[in-house]
N, C-alpha and C positions, 0 to 999 in steps of 0.2 A: 583565524581562518583554518578550516578543516579541509582535508582532501579525502573524502570517503570513496574508496574504489578508484577506478580510473575511467577516463572518457567523459563524454558529455553527461551531465546530470539532467535527466528528463523530468524528475519530480522529487520532491522532498516533503517530509512531514515530521512534526515534533510531538513528543509525548513525554512529559516528565523530563527525565535525564537522557532520553534516547532520541536519535535522529535517524529516520529511515530515508534512504535514497534509492533511486532507480537509475541505473546507467547501463545501457545496452540491455542484455537479458539477465542482469544481475541485480538482486535486491539486497541491500546491505543495511545493517544496524550499527550505529556508532554511539559510543558512550560520550556524552557531551562534557562530562567533568574531566575525563582523562584524554579525550580525543582519539581513543583507541577504537578500531574496528572490532566489534564484538561478535558479529555473525554475518554470514554471507550465504546467499542461496541463488542458484540458477533458476530462472523462470522460463516458462514456455515462450514468452514474448517480451517485448519492451513495455514496461508499465509506464503509462503516460501521466497518471494521476495517482497519488497516494493519500490515505487518510487513516489515522488511528481512531479506534473506538475510544469513548470517553474514559474508560477505566484502563486503557493501555493493553488490554489482553487480545485485541484483534487489530489487524491492519488490512485495509482493502486497497486494491490497485486495479486500475483499468488498463486493458490492452485492447485497442481498437474498440469493438462494441461489447466486449465481455468484461464483467466485474468478477475479480478473484478475491477471496477472503482467506487470510492466513490466521488461524487461531493459535494462540500461544500454548505450547505443550510443555512437558516437563523440562525439556532442554531448550526451550525458546521457540521463536517463530520459525527459524530456519531449519534446524536439524530434526525436530520432532513435531513440528506443527502440522495441522491438518489443513490441506488445501481444498477449498470448496469453490464452486462457481455459483455466485449469488444470482446472476441473471445476465441477460443480454439486452441491448438496446438495438434500435433499427439503424443506428448510425454511430460514428466514432464518439466515444465519451470524451468530454472536455474537462469535466471536474466531477468530483464525488465527495460525499461526506456521510458520516454516521449521524443519526439523531442523537439528542442529548442522553437518552436512556440506552443507547446502543442497540435498540431493537430493530431499527430500520437503516437502510442505506439509500440515499438519494443520489441520482446521477443525471447530469444534463449532457445532452449530446449536440453534435454539429447541426442537426436538423431543428434545434430549438425545442426539443421534447425533454420533459423531466420524467424520470421513472423512479419509483420507490419500491424497494423489496423489504420483506420482513424475514 
């Protein structure tokens, strides 16, 4: 059992040996082999859904109706990553994921709509 960060874990995603979690307005990365917290970053809001890109170099998170994408930089997602807004939906995002080639992000919202961004 791991305890990444503190508080209620809103969302979690796995990629290789990394676990990403969202708790409150904090996004964390934990190394699964050691169980150690490797990175932590404050976010503008509470991310309710997380997904890694297939190659592990990007992670997307949804906050209300907005999709944020963190690209891995020289020092990792948190300290040197670039934050982009991929798009917005008309209602709160319930789940999201990357396409197998990492070129698209799909998100489903509470209104039953599915949006895809490139």
